[in-house]
C-alpha positions in Angstrom: 114.1 46.3 123.9 113.5 48.0 127.2 115.0 51.3 125.9 112.7 51.1 122.9 109.7 50.4 125.1 110.6 53.4 127.3 111.0 55.6 124.2 107.6 54.4 122.9 106.0 55.1 126.3 107.3 58.7 126.2 106.2 59.1 122.6 102.6 57.9 123.2 102.4 60.0 126.4 103.4 63.0 124.4 100.8 62.3 121.7 98.1 61.7 124.3 97.5 65.4 124.7 95.4 67.1 122.0 97.5 70.3 122.1 100.7 68.4 121.5 99.1 66.4 118.6 98.1 69.8 117.1 101.7 71.0 117.3 102.9 67.8 115.7 100.3 68.2 112.9 101.4 71.7 112.3 105.1 70.7 112.2 104.3 68.0 109.6 103.7 71.0 107.2 107.2 72.4 107.9 109.4 74.0 110.6 107.8 76.7 112.8 108.9 79.1 115.5 107.6 78.8 119.0 105.4 81.9 118.5 103.9 80.4 115.3 103.2 77.2 117.1 101.6 79.1 120.1 99.2 81.2 118.0 96.5 78.6 117.4 96.7 77.3 121.0 94.7 78.9 123.7 97.2 78.9 126.4 100.1 80.9 127.8 103.5 80.9 126.2 105.0 79.1 129.3 102.4 76.3 128.9 103.2 76.0 125.2 106.9 75.7 126.1 106.2 72.9 128.5 104.3 71.0 125.8 107.2 71.6 123.4 109.6 70.3 126.0 107.6 67.1 126.4 107.5 66.6 122.6 111.3 67.2 122.4 112.0 64.8 125.3 109.9 62.2 123.5 112.0 62.6 120.4 109.1 63.7 118.2 110.4 67.2 117.6 113.8 68.9 117.6 114.4 72.6 118.1 117.2 75.1 117.7 117.7 78.6 118.8 119.1 81.2 116.4 119.3 84.6 118.1 116.1 85.1 119.9 114.0 82.7 117.8 113.6 79.1 118.7 112.5 77.0 115.7 111.0 73.5 115.9 110.8 70.8 113.4 109.3 67.3 113.3 111.6 64.3 113.7 110.3 61.8 111.1 112.3 58.8 112.4 110.4 59.0 115.7 107.0 58.9 114.0 108.3 56.0 111.9 109.1 54.0 115.1 105.5 54.6 116.4 104.1 53.6 113.0 106.2 50.5 113.0 104.9 49.5 116.5 101.3 50.1 115.5 101.7 48.1 112.3 103.1 45.2 114.2 100.2 45.3 116.6 97.7 45.5 113.7 99.3 42.5 112.0 99.1 40.4 115.2 95.4 41.2 115.6 94.6 40.6 112.0 96.2 37.2 112.2 94.2 36.4 115.4 91.0 37.5 113.8 91.7 35.5 110.7 92.2 32.4 112.8 89.0 33.1 114.7 87.1 33.5 111.4 88.5 30.2 110.2 87.6 28.5 113.4 84.0 29.9 113.4 83.6 28.9 109.7 84.8 25.3 110.5 82.4 25.1 113.5 79.5 26.3 111.3 80.3 23.6 108.7 80.4 21.0 111.5 77.0 22.2 112.7 75.6 21.9 109.2 77.0 18.4 108.8 75.4 17.3 112.1 71.9 18.2 111.1 
């Protein structure tokens, strides 16, 4: 569980940056070269490469170099792990809110009965 927690920490850290989220969004439409990913970003190529490294270390993307071109692609399994964690958290909170709603409804009924 600790390894999974560390992996999620790295993933959410990677997604915390708007530029990296933009890269991930772009890659959900298909593989792209580093230069294609850098075009819409207003930063130097070395900065883009640092962002890509963080995304790759988090497991969100994979890259390969063929000749002089490095191509990146999304890693869907990594996104699925994040989605699974978010879904579990949402389920927990929905259950808590359901119990709170039931408790408040019962209290309201008690108050009506005491009048």
